[in-house]
N, C-alpha and C positions, 0 to 999 in steps of 0.2 A: 856534475854541478860545478866542480872546481874548474873544469875546462871552459864552461860558459863564462865564468867570472874572468878567467884569463883573457878570453876573446873580447869581453867587454872593455877591459883595460886597454887592449890593443886598439879597439875602435876609438876609444877616447883619445889615445895618443895620436892616431891618424887625424882625428878631427881637429886637434890642437895644431897639428902641422899644416894641414890644408886650409883651415879656417874658412871652409865653405859651408853654405846652408845645408846641402844634402848630407855632408859629413856630420854636421852638428845634429841634424834630425835623426840620422841613423844612430848616433851616440846616445841621444836622449831616449830613443826607443829601447836600446839595450839596457839603459839604466832602469827604465820602468819595468821591463820584463824580468830582469834578473835581480833587482834589489827591492824596488817598491812593491812589485807583485808578490814577492816572497813574504814581505812584511805583512801585506794585507791578508795573504793566504794563511799565515800563522795565526793572526788575530782571529780570523774567521773560524779556523779549525778549532781553536780553544773554545768556541761557542757551540760546537757540536756536542750533543748529549746522547748517550746510549743507555736505554733503560731495559731491564729484564722483566720477565713475568713475575707475578707476585708469588711469594712462598717457595717451598721446596717442591721438587718433583719427585714423586714416589712411584716406583715400578717394581714388577717382579721380573726375574730373568726371562729373556726372550720376548718381553713386551715391546711394542712399538710406541714410542712417545714422541712428543714434539715440544721443542723449546723455542720461544719467540723473543725477538729483539726489536726494539723500536729506535731508529736513528733519526734525530731531529736536528735540523740546521736552524739555529736561532738568529743567524746573521742575514744581512742582505747580500752576502757574497755567494755567488753560485759556484758549485764545484762540478767540473766536467766529469770527474770520476772520484768515487770514494770506495775504499776497500776496507772490509771488516773481517777480522779473523778471531775466532774464539778458541782458547786453549781447552781442549776436551780430552779427558782420559781415554786411552785406547779401548778400554773395555766397554765404552758407551757408544762408540762410533759404529754406524751402520756400514757394514762391508769394509771396515777399517780405513775408509777414506775420509780425510778432513776436508770439510766444505769451506770455501772461501767466497765471499760475496763481493762483486764489483758492480757499481751502479752509479748513475748520476744523482746528484743531490742539489736541486735548485734552491734558491734563496727562500727562507722562511717556509720550509717544507719538511715533511717527515716521510720516512720509508720504513715499512715493516718487513722484517726478515724472519724466517723460520727454518729450522733444520730438524731432522728426525734423529732420534736416538734408538739404539737397539741394544739394551744392556745384556751382557752375557754372563756376568758374575756379580754376586751380591757384594755390597759395600756401600760406604758413604763417600761420595765423590764430590769434587768441587770443580765447577766450570769457571774459567778465567785464569789470568786476566785477559782483557780484550786488547787487540792490536788494531789501531786505526791508521790508515794511510790515505793521504789526499795528494792530488797533483793536478797538473794541467794536461791539455790534450797532447802536447808534444813531448811530455816527459822531461821538460826542462827543470821544473821545480817540484820535487816529490818530498813530502815530509811524513814522518811516522811518529805515532804517539802510543804510549801504553796506558790503558785505563784500568785502574785497580777496582774492578767491579766483578763480584763473584756470585755464584749461585750454587746451592747445595742440591745434589741429586742422590736420593736414597734408593738403593736396589735391595729389596727384601730377599731373604733366603727362599728357596723353593718350598712351597707348602703343598703337601700331598693330602688328598682325600683319604679318609680312613678305609674306604673300599679299595683304593689303590695300595694302601699299606697292609691290607689284610689284618687290620687291628681288630681284635675281638670286641664286640659291642658290650660284653659283660664286664669290661673294666669299670671299677667302682669310682666314677667321678661324681663329685657333688653330694647330693643327699644320700645318706646311708641309713639303713634301718637301725633304730636305736636299740641298745640292749635293755634299757629300762624304759618302760612305756610312759614317758612323762612329757613328750614333745609331739602332740598330735599335729599332723600336717593336713590342713583342710583341702589340699589339692590332690591328695592320694587316698581314694576311697578303698577301704579294705573289706567292706561288707556291711550287713545290717544286723540288728538284734532287736528284741522286743523292748518297748519303752519302759523305763524305770523312773520312779519318782525322783525328781531333781534334774533329769536330763533337760538341756536347753531346747526350747521349742524350735529354734532355728536348725537343729540337727535332725528334725523329722524327715523321714524318707517317704514322701507322699505316694509314689507309685507302689512301693512295697506295702504301705498301709492300705491302699485301695485293694490290692491283690489279696491280702491276708485278712482284711476286715479287722485288723488290730494295729494299734500304733506301733510303728517301727522307726528306729533311729539309725542314723548313719554311724558306721565305725570307720575311723581314719587310721591309716598307718602312722606309727610314731617314728619320726625321723630326727636326725641331727644333720646340720649342714657342715660338711668338712671341706676345708680349703685344700686345693692342690698346689704343690710347690715343685717346680722342675729344677733339679740339680744337674747342670751340664758340666761334664768333665772335659776341659780343654788343656790339660797338662800335656806338654809336648812329649815328655818322657814316657807316657803311658801308651803312646800310639806307635805302631810299627813304621819304621822308616820307609819301607818299600811301598806302603799304601797310605802314607801320612795325609796327603791332600784330600783324596776322595773320602777317606774315613772321617776326617774332621768335618768336612762339608756335610757328610751324611748325618753326623751327630747334630750339627746345627739345624739342618732341615728337619730332623726328627723332633727337636725341641720346638721348632716353629709349627710343625703339624700338630703336635699334641696340645700346645698352647692354643692354637686356633680352634681346635675341636672343643676343648674344655670351655673356652670363653664364649664361643658361638652357641654352646649348649646352655648358656645363662649362668655358668658357675664361675667361681673366683679362682684365679690361677696367678702364680708368681714365678719368678725366675731367680736362681742364684747360680753363679758360675765363677770359676777361677780363671776364665779367659781375660784377655786384656782388651779394654775398650779404646783401641788406638785411634779409630776413626769414629767420630761421633758429632752430633749437633751440640752447640754451645750449652743448651739447657740440660744435657744429659749427664753432666757432672754430678748431679744429685743422686744418680744411680750407683755411685761409688761410695761404699760404706766401710767403716772400720779402719784400723791401722794398716791392715793388709791390702786395702783398696780393692776389695772384691766387688764384683758387679752384682747388685741385688735389687730386685723389684718386688715389693710386697704384694701378696695376693689381693686382687681386686677384680671386679666384673666390668663389663662394658667394652664398647668399641675403642674407646680411648686407651684402655689397658692393652688391648690387642695391638694397637698401632705402636704403642711404646715398646712392647715386648719385641715386635718384629724389627723395629728400628734399632734396638740394642743388638739384636742378633745379627743385623746387617753389618755392624761395625766391629764385631768381635773377632779377635785373632788368638790362636793358641799361644801360650807362654809357659815358662818353667815354674809351675806353682803346684804344690801338692793338693790333690783332691781330698785325701784323708784329713788333712789339716782344715780344709774348708768345711768338711762334715762336722768336725769336732767344734769348730768355732760357732757354727750355726745351730748346734744341738740345743743350746740353752734357750734360744729365742723361738723355738718351734712350739706351737700350741698342740695340746693333746688332740688326737683324732685327725691330724693333718695327713693327707695322702701325699707321699713322697715319690716322685718319679725321677729315678737316677739314670741318666744317659751316660754310659761308660763304654770304653773300648774293650774291656775284658773284665769278667766277673772274678776278681782275685779273692782269695780267702779273707783278706783284710776287709774288703768291701762287704762281703757277705756277713762277716762278724759285726761290722758297724750296722748293717741292716737289722740283724737280730737284736741289737741293743735298742734300736728305734722301735721295734715291735714290742719289746718289753715295756716301753714307755707309752704304749697305747696308740701307736701309729701304724700305718700300712705302707709297705715299700714295694714299688714296682721297678724292676731292673730292665733297662733297654740296652742290650749289648750291640754295638755297631761294628765291633771287630769280627774277625773270622774265627776266633777261638772261643770255645765254651768250656769252662772248667767245672761248672756245676750243671750238667744237663738234667739232673733230677729236679731242678727248679722250673723246668719248662712244663707247660700244659698242666699246671696245677688247677685245683678247683677254684672257682671264682671267689669263694669265701676265704681262701688262703691269705694270710697276712703278708706273705712274701711270695712274689711271683716274678718270673723272668721271661723276657721275650727277646728273640734274636732278630735283629734288623738286617735285612739283606742288602747287598751292595747296589741292587737295582732300585732301592727305595722301598722295598716291601718288608713287612714284619712277618716272621714265621711263627 
């Protein structure tokens, strides 16, 4: 561009020396092309607007997704070519190749662009900023702009089906049989018995009454609803250096799989972890609680709870913070009867001792060991009614 301006000045000098009409016409043409044209092009380029799709994009690893952009020219100035480039994290690119669009943009028109994403790793990513380039057919005047427009992409951790995890179906999530028969559950029929005076008529079991020719009433199992709370240990020092990344990712995937199973079963589940929420959506700051800024999601039911839990797990990273301190600080806020699911790299004696204290307080503890070492193999394959059970999670994503 500097060369063309220099040539324009030379042409003007020649026109002033020759004072001929052709020389002046040629000089005026250069002035229009290289000064006025650039001015008009700049004003028109400022009227170009790029809009992204609504909301965040949410994927699982290896999903194929699509992101759309709409480029609109609000001016009457036509652009022979427009180039748009979006800054995309490498882990989201399909094939690792960055796409760049070059297209004409007539006056008062719009053009829709789309590109495909192939997330390979969980995380909370940000697309942007956008780079816009405009120019003429000859490449004489090319201008570039940076547009501070961003979009969030959430890649959830891998969620395994329980059949793939070999997770025993006898794990006591949700409704547990009450020790004192004072909470009858009308959805759980336990049998029938002869009618006694004072029994509600709505409890009559008509098929049994017809079969026995005597009034029979339904007997219900007595249950209490116990919330499940996942404790995820992401303390850096507790994981082996040689297998740090795959083991921590396995721990996060195990938390996602357990939470998905519990919530999809209609039960309440929450999450507490000593990991750092380094990448998160703006409204996720409410998940940070206490002076230690631990990540905490209270037990709740429903799809919204599962979405929030998976989104938090997507942005978690390990940090140097004691898991035992986390257990001690959370002990006072736990309700009696809570089912605790501890995801840990190794079953140390200190953790087992803390589990025994929780059992004495009326809670049940399930240990999920994602590391390669088991220090208490006697806790494996215990009876379903045991208050303390342990499961070894394999590196392939399976539970033993």
